[in-house]
C-alpha positions in Angstrom: 60.2 62.2 89.7 61.0 61.8 93.4 58.2 62.0 96.0 58.8 61.5 99.7 56.1 60.7 102.3 57.6 60.7 105.8 55.9 58.5 108.4 53.9 56.6 105.8 54.2 53.7 108.2 54.4 54.2 112.0 57.5 53.0 114.0 55.3 50.2 115.5 54.1 49.2 112.0 57.7 49.1 110.8 58.7 47.0 113.9 55.8 44.6 113.1 56.8 44.3 109.5 60.4 43.8 110.4 59.5 40.9 112.7 57.2 39.4 110.0 60.0 39.6 107.4 62.6 38.2 109.7 60.3 35.3 110.8 59.2 34.4 107.3 62.5 35.0 105.4 63.7 31.4 105.8 60.4 30.0 104.5 60.3 32.2 101.5 63.9 31.5 100.6 63.3 27.7 100.9 59.9 27.5 99.2 59.6 30.2 96.5 61.7 29.5 93.4 64.0 32.2 92.1 63.4 33.5 88.6 66.3 32.1 86.6 67.1 35.5 84.9 67.8 37.5 88.1 71.2 38.5 89.4 69.7 39.4 92.8 70.3 37.3 95.9 68.3 36.5 99.0 64.7 37.9 99.3 65.3 40.4 96.5 65.6 37.5 94.1 62.0 36.6 94.7 60.6 40.0 93.5 59.1 38.5 90.4 57.5 35.4 91.9 56.2 36.3 95.4 54.1 39.1 96.8 54.5 40.1 100.5 51.6 42.5 100.6 48.9 40.0 101.6 51.0 39.1 104.7 51.4 42.8 105.5 47.7 43.4 105.2 46.9 40.3 107.2 49.1 41.8 109.9 46.6 44.7 110.2 48.5 47.3 108.3 46.2 49.4 106.1 48.3 50.2 103.0 45.2 50.7 100.7 43.9 53.9 102.2 47.3 55.4 102.6 48.2 54.8 99.0 45.0 56.3 97.7 45.7 59.4 99.9 48.8 60.1 97.8 48.0 62.7 95.1 49.4 60.9 92.1 47.6 57.7 93.1 44.3 59.2 94.1 43.2 59.7 90.5 43.1 55.9 89.9 40.2 53.7 90.8 42.3 50.5 91.1 45.9 49.7 91.7 47.8 46.5 91.2 50.8 46.1 93.6 53.7 43.8 93.4 55.5 43.9 96.8 58.8 42.3 97.7 61.1 42.7 100.7 64.9 43.2 100.8 67.1 42.1 103.7 70.6 43.5 103.0 73.3 42.3 105.4 76.7 43.8 106.0 78.5 44.3 102.7 75.4 43.9 100.6 73.6 46.5 98.5 71.6 46.8 95.3 73.3 47.9 92.2 72.0 50.8 90.0 68.8 49.7 88.3 65.4 50.8 87.2 62.1 48.8 87.1 61.0 49.8 83.6 60.8 47.2 80.9 60.0 49.8 78.2 61.5 53.2 78.6 58.6 54.9 76.9 55.5 53.1 78.2 55.5 52.6 82.0 52.1 52.5 83.5 53.4 52.1 87.1 55.4 53.8 89.8 58.1 52.4 92.1 57.8 52.7 95.8 60.4 52.1 98.6 59.8 51.9 102.3 62.6 51.7 104.8 61.6 49.3 107.6 64.6 48.7 109.8 68.4 49.0 110.1 71.0 51.7 110.3 69.6 54.9 108.7 73.1 55.7 107.3 72.6 53.0 104.6 70.5 55.1 102.2 69.2 55.0 98.7 71.0 56.7 95.8 68.6 58.3 93.3 70.2 59.2 90.0 67.7 62.0 89.3 68.7 63.7 92.6 72.4 62.8 92.1 72.7 62.0 95.8 72.0 59.4 98.5 68.9 60.0 100.5 69.4 58.7 104.1 66.9 56.1 105.3 64.1 57.2 107.5 62.0 54.5 109.2 58.5 54.3 107.7 59.2 56.8 104.9 57.8 56.1 101.5 59.7 57.2 98.4 58.0 57.1 95.0 59.8 57.4 91.7 59.1 56.7 88.1 59.6 53.2 86.8 62.4 54.4 84.5 64.3 56.3 87.2 67.7 54.7 88.2 68.4 54.1 91.8 70.5 51.8 94.1 70.9 50.9 97.7 74.4 51.7 98.9 76.4 48.9 100.6 75.3 48.2 104.1 78.4 48.9 106.3 76.7 47.8 109.5 76.2 44.5 111.3 72.5 45.3 111.5 70.5 44.1 108.4 68.8 46.8 106.3 65.2 45.8 105.8 63.0 47.4 103.3 59.9 46.9 101.1 59.7 47.7 97.4 56.5 48.1 95.5 55.7 48.3 91.8 52.4 50.2 91.8 50.5 49.7 88.6 47.6 51.9 87.5 46.6 49.5 84.7 46.1 45.8 84.9 49.7 44.5 84.3 48.3 41.5 82.4 47.1 44.0 79.7 50.7 45.2 79.5 52.6 41.8 79.8 50.0 39.1 79.0 49.4 36.1 81.2 53.0 35.0 81.2 54.1 37.7 83.6 54.3 36.9 87.2 52.5 40.1 88.0 49.4 38.0 88.1 50.6 37.8 91.7 49.8 41.5 92.0 47.7 42.5 95.0 44.7 44.5 93.8 43.3 47.4 95.7 40.4 49.6 94.8 39.1 53.0 96.2 35.6 51.7 96.6 
């Protein structure tokens, strides 16, 4: 599954989020522990333990209504969202991966939003067998089991993006209380 929603965020909203991420990156790196099992570096390594979405919402960006306007999400009353940010500097990328923990039972979708940087540094989606160029503010949604990677950033300008695991069941029902998804940001249609 690959769904694309151009202009999910406006250019101004992307600029505001980029500034937020740039300003708060040092604090998050210093104060949020990194899950010992991860091979990721920088902000990406905090994906399990920290949720950026409350800060984005506090900045006045209404993610809730936009997500519930997407066909595959509209059918759900409540969503639990784990959101992390990626800042990939020159020579950095994200290796091929998927977000699923169980290939047969994945009650969530994966979202990616390109925020800032050179648009030539795109995301490779295995299902499409190609790299999709980055488009500021565009949201891509894929299945949790779909393999993808961010190609190496060849440019001096950092590539800034947001990633979202969008659950349509309470993740504690799936993982129990030991999963850091208790950090998930809950949104409801009502």
